[in-house]
N, C-alpha and C positions, 0 to 999 in steps of 0.2 A: 503493500498500500504507499502512496505517496505520503510523504510528510505534508505537503501541500493541499491535502484533503480535508484537515481540520485544524481548527486554532490552535495555536503554540500551549495556550493554558488548558485546552481539554487534553491534549497530547499528555503532559505533565500529573492531569490527573489522574489518566488512565494507567500510564505507565508505574504511579506511586503503588501500585497494588501489586506489581509483581516482582520475586523473590530474586532473590541476588542471582544464581543461575540464568533464568531468563533473562535478568538485565546484560549479562554477560553476551547473549546470544545476540540479543537486539542492536550490540554494541560492535557488529563485526558484520553489521549486513551492509551497510555502504556508508561513504562520508556524511549524508544528513542524519542516518539513522544514529551515528556516531556523535555528532555535534547535539543533538537530542537527548540522548542519554547524558552527557557531561553537562549540558544544562540543568540536569536535575539536582545539581550540589548542595543546594540548601533546602529540599525539599525531601525525598527519597535518600538518598547516599545520606544526608543528615538523619533521617531517620534509622536507615539500616546502622549507621557506626553508633549512636546511643543506646539501640535496642539489643546490641549486642553485648550477652552478659559473660564474655571473655574479657573485658575490655573496658574501661572509662570514660569520659567526655578526654578530646585526645589531651587537652591541656591542662588537667587534673595533675597534681592537688594544688600547682601554684594559682593558676589561671582558669578555673572552674566556669567563669563567665565572659571568657574571652574565645571567640570562633578562630577558629583554624584558618589558614589560608585557602584550604581547599577540603571540605569535607571526604570527599573521594578516592583524594590523596591521604588521608590520614588512615581512612578506611582500610586502604589497599596497602598501606605501610603495617598495620598492626596485623591484617590475615598476612600478610608476607615473613612477618617476624613470626609469628605463632607457628609456621610451618619447619622453624630452623631446626628445633630437635628431630624431625625425621631425614633431614640431609646429611644421613651416618655415609661417609664415604668409604667406608669397611663394606658395605652393604650395597654400593655399587656396579652394575654390572654395566655389558658394552654399551648399553641403550639405555638413558632414563626414562623412555617411554617405556620399554617394558618393565624397567624397576617399579616405575608407580604403577604402572598395570597389574604385575604381581603383589606389591603388597594390599591393593585396594580389594583384589580378590579373595586373599586370604585375610585380613584382616577382619575381626570379630569387635563384636559390642557384650560387654561382661558386667551384667546389673549385680551391686551389691544392697542390701537393704534387709529388713524385717520379714520382708514378702516375695522376696527374692531366692534364687536359687542358692545364693551365696550370702550368705548371713552378716561375714565378717571380709575385713579387706585379705588379710592372710588368706583364706582361703579363695578369694578369687584369683588372687597372685599365683596361687600353686597350680593354677590348670590355662593362665596367661600364655599368649605366643608374642611371639616379636609385634610390633608394633599396635599388639590389642589398646582397644579403648574398654576403661573400666569404670562404667556410672555409679555413682553412690549416691541413695536416696540419702533425704532429707534425715539429721538424726547427730548423735555423737559417738564415735566408734573409738574405742580404748583397747591397746594393743600390750600385754604386760611384758614382751620380752622385745628386743628390736627386731626390724622388719628390714631384712635384706632383700632389695630387688636387682633380680639377674637378668633379666631380661628386659628389652626396649618396651615399655607400657607407657598410657596416658591415661591418668588418672584426674577425672573431672567430677565434682559436685552439681549436682542436680538442684535446681532452684537459685535462689537468690543467695547472694555473697553471704555468711553466717549461718547458713540451712544446714550445712555439713562442717562437723568438728570433728578431727581426729588429732586423736592424744596419742601419737605413736613417733618413734624415732625410728629414722630411715636411715639406712645405708646402703649406697647406691653402688653395685659390683658390675656395673651393664656400660655400656656404650651412650644412652640418650635416655632421659625420661620427661615427660611434661608432666605437671601439676596443675590445676586450673581449677577457682570457682571454690576453694577451701579456707578451711580456718587451721590455722597448725599450731600445735600446742604441743609442749616439752610431754615423754611419760614420767611416770614417778621416779625412773631411777636414774635419770639424767637429763641435763637441760637442754643436749644438743636436740634439733627435730629434724636435723638433716645433714649428711655428709655425703661427700663423694671424693674420691682418691685418684681418679683417672675419666671419668662420663664427664657428658654436659647433663646439666639441668636445666630444665627451664620452667620457670614461674610465672603465671599469668592470675592476675586477678586474686590474689589469694592475701590473706590477712596472715599473720606471726604472731603469737602471744608467750610474751616471757621466754621464748626460747631463742637457740642460735643456731647458724646455717654456718656451715662449715665446708671451704670450698678447698681442696687442695692439688697441688700441680700434678701432672698436668690436666687435670680435672679443670672443666670451666661451666661458666655460670651465666644465665639471661634473666634477669627480674624485671617483671615490668607491671607498673598498674597493682603493687602491693603495697601493704601498710605493715607497718612492724612497730608493734605495742610492746615498750621495755624488750625490744628483741636486738639484735644485732647478725651482723654477717662478717665472717672473718676469711681473708682471703689470704692464702700461704704460697708466696712464689706463684702466682697464678700469670700465666703469660697474656690473658685477656679475658676478660668477664666485662657486663655491661648491667648496669641498674637505672632504668628510668622510670620516670613518671612514678615514682613512689613515696611515701608517706613514713617518716619515721618518727615516733610519738615517747616520749619517757622515757629514754635507756637510762640505764643508770652506771653505764659505764661509756663506751665509743661506739657509735652505732655502726658505722664502718670501717673495719682494721685492714689494713694494705699494709704486707711485712713479704719482706724480700724481694729480690729482684727477679723477674719473669725468667722460669728457664727456657730454654733452648727447647727442650724437648714440648711440643705441641701436640695436641688431641685435633682431629678432624675438625670440628668446631670454631677453632680461630677463626679460619681466612671466612667462614659464614658470619659470623660477627662483626668481622672487620668490614664485610660489604656494608651488611645492615645498619652497621655504627655511622658510614662514612654518608649511606643515602637519607640518615635522618639527622645530619649533623648539621646545625646553627648556619653552618657556610654557604648550605644546599638551602637555605630561606632567602626570600625575594628581603631586601634590606627594609621597603615599606612595610611588608608584612610584620616583620620580627619588630619594627619599630612598632605598630600597632599592638603586637601581641604583648608588649610592655609596657606598656602605656595606656591601657585602659584604666579607667577610673574605679573606684571602689571594689576591687579585686582582690584585696590583701586585706587580714584579718589585721586590723590593727596593734599597733605596739600599744606597750601601757605607758608610753611616754607623753606628755601633754602634747595638742597640734597650735601652734603659735603663728600668728604673722607677726614680724618683728619690723619695727622702725626705728631707725638710729637717727637723732640729731644730736648733732657735733655738740652743742653747748648745755645738751642734758648733762646731771651730776652721774657719777660709775654707778649709785646705787638704782637710778632710774633705767640707766642704758640696757642693761640686759632685758628689762621685759618691757621698751617700749622703743625698740632700735627700728627704725624706718626703713629697713632693707627693700620693702616693696616688696618680698619674695614670698611667696607660699613654700613651705618646707615640702618635699617630695612626699612624707607622711601623713599630710595633712589631709590627702584623699587617697592614701596609699596608692598614687598613680606612680609606678615603676617604671621609668621610660630611660630610654638610651641617651639622649639629652635633656638637661632640666633648663625649665626657663623659670628665673626666680623674676619674674615681674607682674605687677598687676594688668599689664594690657596684653598678654599672651599666657596659652596655655602653658601650663609647666613642663611643655615635650618640645616647645618648637626653638630652644637655642640655650645657650647658657648667658642669662644677663641677668647679673645686679644692680638693682638703681638704688642710690643713696641719697636723700635728701640732707644739704648741708646748709651752714649759715653765712657761710663766708665763700669770698674768693680768693686767688692768688694775689689778684691784685689788691687785696685788703691787708692782705699780708706783707706787702713789699714795702720797699721805702716811703716816709710821707717826703721824698726830696723830689718823689714822681710829683707831687702836688704843691711843691715851692713855686714862689713867684717868679716871673721870670728873671727878674733883677740876680736873685741869687742863684737860678737854675746855673747862669753860665760858670758858675766856680764849679760845676760838677763835672769832675772827670769821667769819661767814658770810658767803661771795662767790660762791657758786658761782651765781646767777643774773647773768652777764654778757653782755656784746654778742658773745660769740663762744661761749657754751654750747651750742647747736645743734650747733658743730662737734663739742666733746667730746665730746655725748651720742650722735654716731655717729662718735667717732675710730676705731672698730673696726668698722665696717659689716657685716664679712664673721665675727663671731663665731658662732658657732651655740650651740645650749644647750648641747653638753658644752665642760667647762670644760677650758681649754689647745687648744682645736682652733679652725683658721681655718676658714672656709667662703667660699670666691671663687665667689659665684653671679653670673654677667655676664648680660647680656642681648647679649653679644656673639658667638652661637654662628654658625658660617657659615651665611649665609641663601640660600634658594633664590633664583633670579633673579625667580620670581613674588613674593616679600618687598619685596626689594632694589626694583622695581618701584612699591610699594604707595606709599614714602616717597619718590621723586624724579622729580617730573613730566617735568625733563629725560631721566633713562635712558628715561620710557615712551616719550617720540619717539623717540629711539634706537631702542629696541625695535621700532616700528611702523615705521620704514623702514629699507630695507635698501642701501646704498651698496658700492660698491669690492668686497673679497675677504669672503666669509664663510669663516670656519676653524672647524669645528667638531667634537668628538670626534676628534681626532686625538691622535697622539702623535710629540712632537719628543724623539730622545736619542741620545747618545754622537757628538757632533758640533760642531760651531763657534758657528752662530747658529740660532735657529729662526724669528723672523717680522721683518722689518725695512719699515717705513712710513715713506715719505720721501716729500719734494717735494708734501706737502698731499695723500699717498694717504691712503686709508681701508681699518680694514680691523676686521673685529668678530668676534671669538673667543669659545668657547662650549667648555665643556667638554672644553679640550685638557691632554693633559699635556707638560711639558717638563723631560727629566732628562738629566743630564749632558751640559750645554752650554755653551760657553763663555759665553753671554747668548742668554736665552728669548727675550724682545722687546725692541725697541729700537725707538724714535720710537711710543710704542705712542700707538695712539686707538681709544675704545670696546672693551676685553676685558671679556668677563666669562665667572665660572664655570669658570677655570682651573685646573689643579695645576701650578707650576712647581718643580721641586727638583731639587736635586745639579747644579746648575749650575757648572763651574768659575770660572765670574767673576759677574758680577751675574743676577739674575732676569729684572726689569723696569729698561729702561732708559728714562727721558724725558727728551728734551733737544732743546735747537734749537726753542723754543717749541711744542714737543711738547705737546699737549691729550689729551682724553679722557677715561673714566675705567676704573677699575681696583676692581673689585667682587668678593667673594666668591670670591677665588681662595687657593688654597693653595701658598705660596713660603717653601722649606726647605732645607737642605741646601746652599746656595749658598757658594761661596768667597768671593765678595766681596758688597756690599750685596744684600738680598733686592728691594728697590725703591731705584734711583737717578735721582734728577732733580735736573738741573743746567744751564745754560746757559737760563735763563728757561723750563725746563720747568716745566708747571700742570696736571698731574692732578687728578681727585679719585680716591683711592685708598680706600675705604670697604669694611668689613665681611670685611678678608683674615685670614687667618692666615699669618705669618710668623715663622718659628722654626727654632733650629736651624743659623743660618747663623754661615760663620767670621766675618763681620765683622758690619757695622750690619746690622739690620732695614731702617730704610729710611734713607738716606742723601739731605740734603738739601746740595748744595755749588753754587758758582760761578752764584750769580743765581738759582738754582733756587728755586719756589714751592711751589703747588699746597697741595690739603686734603686731611688725612690724618685719617679720622674710623671712629673705633668699629671700629677693625681690634685683632686680637690679635697683639702683637708678642713671642715668647718665647722663652728659652734661645738668644739669640746673644751668638756669642763678645765683641763689642764692642759699644757703644751699641744699646738700642732703637731710638732716633733719634738722628741723627746729621744736626748742621745747623753747617755752616761757610760763610767765605767769600762773604758775602752773601745765603748761603740765607735764605727770608723764607716759611717754610710756616705753614699753620694748622695745629697739630697740637691733636685735641679727642676728648674722649671715647674714647680707646685704653686700653685693658690691655697694659701694658708689665712684664712679668714674669718670676721668675727666669732674667734674662742673667746670662753671666758676667762681665759689666764692669756699665757704668753702664747706669741705666735710660734717660736723656736726656743725648747730649751737647749744648751749644749752645758750640761751638771760635770760634776767632778770626774777627772779624766775622759771628757769625753774629745773625740776627736772628730773629723770628716769635713767633706768640702760642701759647702752650704750655696750655691750661686744659681743665678738667674730666677730665686723665688720670688714671688709677689707674696708681701706678708701684711695684711692689710685689715685695719679696723680690729684689731685683738683686745680685749677690756685691760690684758697687761702691757707688758712689752711686746714690739716687734720680735727682737734677738734678744732674750737673756743667756749671759755665759758666767760660766764661772773661772776664775783664771789660773785656775791647776787646769784647763782643759787645752785643746791645742787646736782649734778649729780654723780653716780656712773660710774665711765669708767674704763671697766676690759677688757683684752684678745683679744685687738684687734689689726688688723694689718695694722699700719698708717703709710703708704710710699710714696717716690718722690711725695708729693705734693709740688708746687713751691713757700710758705713760710715755715710756721714753721708748725711742725707734731700736737703738742697742745698748744695753745695758752689760758691764763687765765689771763681775763682784770677785771679793778676795775671799771671805771666808762664808761659811755656812749660816754664821749668825746675821750676816749681813743681808740675807734673804731667806726671813724667818716667814716669810708669806709663804715659801715656794716648798712643795714638798720633797723628800730627798729623792723619792722614785716617784716620777708619776706615772711610770707605766704599770704599776702594780706591784701585787704582793704575790705573783702566782710561786706555787709549789708545783713543780714539773717532775717531781719525784713521787705523783700521789696515787697512781698506778702502777709500782712498781716498775717503773720503766728503767731499765738498768743499761743506761748508754753514758760513756766515759764521753761527755762532752769536751773538758775541760784536757785533756790528755790528746784529742783527736783531731786537733787545729791543722789547715793547709799548712805549705811551705810560704816561707816570706815571697817566691814569687806568685804564687796560686794568689795567694791573699791578697797582693796590689796589684791587681792586672786592672784593673777599673781605674784606681788614680793613683799617684805616687803619694808615698808618705810625705809629711812634712816636720819638722823637729821644731817650728816657731809658728805664731799664730798670726795670720793676717788678715785684715778688716780691711777691703779694698774696693772700687769702683762700686759701691752701693749708691742708691739713689733714696736717702733718707729725709721725709719733709712730711711736713702736716702731723707731726704727732705729739700726743697732749703733754708732753714733758720736753726736756731736751734731747735733742736727736740724739747723742753717746753719750750715756753717764758711765763715767769710769769713778771705781773704785775697788782697784788693784794693786797690789804689792809686788807684782811681777811686771816685766818690759813688757810691752806692747805698741804695736806697731799699725795706726792709724791711715791710709795711704789712699790719695785721688777719690774719695767720696764727696758726693753734693751731700749737702748736707742745709737744707731749705727751710724756710717758714714753718720751725717748730715752736710750740708754745713756751717754751722757756728759753735757757742757752743753747746755741747750735751744740756744741761739746762742753760738758763741763765734768772736770776734773779733781775729784775730791780724796782720792787717794791714791798717791804712786810712788813710792819707796822708791821702785826703779824707774827709770825714763819708759815715760809714753812717747815716741813720734809721732807726731801728728805731722804730714807731707803732703802737701800738694793737693789740699783738698779746697773744694769751695765753700764757703759757709758762709751764706746769705740771707738776709728778709727773717730771721728767728726774732720771736716775739721780746727776750730780751736780749741778753749777747751776743758775741760772737764765739769767743772761748772764756773759759773761767777756771782760772786754776787754784785752787785754794792751795792753804799754809802746808808746806812741809811734801808736797807735792812737787817730782821731778818732772819736768817737759820739754821736750823741742818742738818748736813750732818752726817747721821750714817751707819755702815754697807755697803758702797757702792764700789764697785769693778770700778774704772776710769783707764783705760788702754789705751794706744796707742794713744791717741789724738795728733792732729796735734801740738798744742801749750801746753798750762801750765795746768797741771790735773785739780788744783783748782785755780782760782784767785777770792779773797775777798778783797773789800773793806768797808762792814757793818761787822755787830756783830752776833754772835753767837756760834756752837760748830761743829768742826769736831772730829768724834768721832770712832773709831776700823774700819777705812776706808782702802782699799788698793788702793795707787793712784802710779803707776809701768806702765815703759816705755812713759810716754807723752814725746814728744820733746821739752818743753821747762821745767821750774820747774816744779815739783810734786805739790808743793802747794804754792802759791806768796798772803803775806797778804801786802796791800796798803794803802795808805792816811790814813784814820782814822780808819782802820779797829781794831774791839775790838773782837778776837777769842780766843777762848778754844782749843787748838789743842792737842790732847790726843789720844794714844795708837793705832794711825795709822804704817802701814807699806808704806814707801815712798821709790822710787826711781826713779831719772832722771839720764837718759842714755846720756846726752850732757850737762845739766846745775846742778843746785841745788836743791837738796832733798827739802828744806826748805829755801824760802827767805824773809824776814822780813825787808821791807824799809818805807821811809816816817814817818807818826807819827801812825806807829800802834802799837797796844798792847795787851797783853791778854796773855797766857800762853800757852805755846810751851812744852810738857813733857812728858815723857813714851812714845813717838815713837820708832819704828825701823826705822832707815835709813839707805839703802843700797847702798853703794858706785857703782857711773858708773865708767867707765873708766877713767873719767878724775879725778874722786876722790872727788866730790864738795858734801859738808852733808847740813851744814845749813849756810845761810848769813845773817849777822845781823846790818842791817847799819839803826835803826829806828835813829829819832834823841832825842827821849827818852828815854834810852835801858833800865831805871828804871822802866817804865810803862810794860815792856814786861819780861815774866819770861820764861827762856829758860833752863832746867834742865831737869835732868835723863832721856836724851833721849841715846838710844844705837845703835852707829855706828857700822854697818856691813860690812864686804868687802870679797871680792871671794878670798879664800884660793889659795896659788901658786899652790898647788896641783890639785885642780878643774879646775884651769885656763889650765895648762898644757895638764890635760886630757880632757877637753871639758864637764865635765859632769854641765849640766846647775844648778845653784841655783833651789829650789825646797820651796815653800811654805806650809807650815804646823803649826798645834797646834794655830790655825785652817789653815783650808786648804783657798785657796783662795776666796776669798768673791767676791758677794753676798752671804751669805751661806743662800741659801732658797731652800728647798725641797719639791719635791712637795707632800711629806707625811704629810707637815706641813704648808700647806694652808690653812686650815680650813676646804675647801672642795674642789672640781674640780671645775672649770667655770660652769659646769652643774649645780651643786648644790647652785649656787649662792643664793639662796634666807636662805638654813639654816644658810652659811657663814656668811652673812651680820647682820643678827640676832643676831648671835653669839657676833661678833665683837661691834654691838649696845652695848650689856648686858654689853661685858666686860668693857668696857671705853665711859664715858660720858663727852662730853667737852661742855663748858660755853666759850665764848670769848666776850671779852668786846672791845668793839670802832670798827675800820672796816668804812667803807663806809656806813655810816649812811645814806645817801641819798636814799641807793638801798633797804632800809627796812630790808631785812633779813642778819643773820650770815654765813659765808662761812667756817664751821668748817673741820677739820680733826681727821682723825682716822688712827692708825696704827695696 
């Protein structure tokens, strides 16, 4: 019959009554009939898929309300995977068709039940032949001894799931078995429900309660649409097994354990499992369909945390800022819409892109010098110094400024990427995606228990599109985890330790009681493209000689440090957005190390970067903006930081399950340890953009040498750099220190400081105020609203070869008992003509000589020609070509600098053990 003979709607109504075999026959009649059958996707194919007693909704348990991309394709994939257990290569003959025909002809169905021929399962198994089907009537069946499966059989429960319960311990001694629609519980004499040592077993739509599945190599396992209640699966040296669309509830230990490397001896099922796994991979799902599957609203159980819309107003007090921060973004958990890319804006849905908006009450122009508002007569005295070596940083000191005045727009290319996007930029991940080894865990839900997945003893696991919720820990000793959602854990989300490696990409990790990701004991993973947020401790904690590469993550709203590095932790922290934390952005605690490079550290309630001076970090090329307290703070002793906990990662006990792992004595060689970046022997803060923070841009309270090199310190709400303690020299070199609300540089009594080659411009008070000792050499100190340089109390400074001007006050003021030498400086007169004020109590202790006083010529004043700094031009004199290398080549630059300079520092905070050295 021609398709055109009836309306399409009527055809669909008629075909809705056809069973699956008839639909298949209609599909091969011709192209028109094929297209007609395909068009039944949302009607008949959906009905067949949901009506199958052997499976559940294709997106169960994580997204049961989300439509699959194709109901027909979902039904097809389930049908094909349900037949894997029959593809035993040992039974294949010369023709697959003959094999299927023979098996279909010889196969029989055996019924078990009170009114059937066999009243128990053991009796039915005694008469079963190869590939027979055993159907068990509703009821509870118990065996007092272990049941051995000697021939391949299929055991199916009749009726709804839950109608048939087996209190039996199975021991498989055959090549393949399938169990479907059963409730499996352990017998009285053992907790093991099922065990196989060599064969393949397939579980479809089963419930396992209070029991264990044990799979030993070369045995394999395929588990789909199953629920494990207070139960677990243990894999031992398994080459390949799969767990898909399963739910693990209330585990008392670990839900899935993968132990030991996969053996080369594989059984017949491995190649079939690999084909099925690749055909169902998220790599084969169209990008839009994958986005839709992950972004539909209201399809997740809400976590226990409160849902809030935050508003951040910069002039609020700290106590109000947490509850009323106008970020105008809606948290992903508010609607429980888990999407690949989040949108934190009120104008678009949370899945359109990664945008965070902030309302502020001031602009850069309001924070800049009042000299811009000077009358025309006074402005002619202003020197031109805008084009200096770090002016490019000031030009982009607020890269998130939108067109609307007073509004910040954080537009980051750090959205939660799909696996396809991640693979495009990582060749190692491409190789991992193309190979399957160990255990594949996909689209599973782990909730309300102790542990999720534990990988140990060189075991391998791959995790895709899973959710971990309300667990003590989600994943421990992970390797190769991708596209997961890990949240509301009672302890840490992911733990990497004991030389654990692997790739942690594109996960949501939130609401954990302890660190979202915890790396320690020489753990060395790649952590990339994750959203780590709303944790009750640190976002990422790297302790106890942990390492790792932490790249391009969004780390926000954590209660402690966004990233916490302590006790030998030595990671690479690069290109992350660390924002809106309730404490500091990055914490480098006692003996912390690592490269902190290219991050945006924004809007945290504490400091942007908090450093203990016994640590040795390399902090480079970061954007550190609008944090409530200091941009960067360096403290000497724990007493100086009594508001910061000693261990923000948490107090995890990693031996609570009897894990006997000698982590401390199994470190890699030095060559392997530092393959990602060269170790440094000194600490360095360089090429950072530190602006608009709530207190000083840099706050120093250290007893060890420190180097601050080529940073742009701009528009902070206190001094640009404040040195309150520095018994060893703090070297402040080639920095741009501009437009800060108080002074440019403050040096308190007893501190040792070297100021060299800096440009200190347009600060609201004095350019430099010093009560300590040291040198001020070859700086440009211009346009500040107080004195250019002020020496107070018992200051002992050598001030040489600087260019200094104050439009409103003295260029240099020497007061109290200050001593030292002020010589060979160029002092430019302002309108008031004040140059040097020397009112020390002991003038003989301070040498003032050979200074050059310059004045604006009358012709220049009349013509309005601005003064110009040349020979050299305005400082700092930092040329991009002279930066050893760019930030992309940091490893080579650090090695070169380490070769040029070696520093040994005496004294310091001896209690802290290590020395905080400096390098130029």
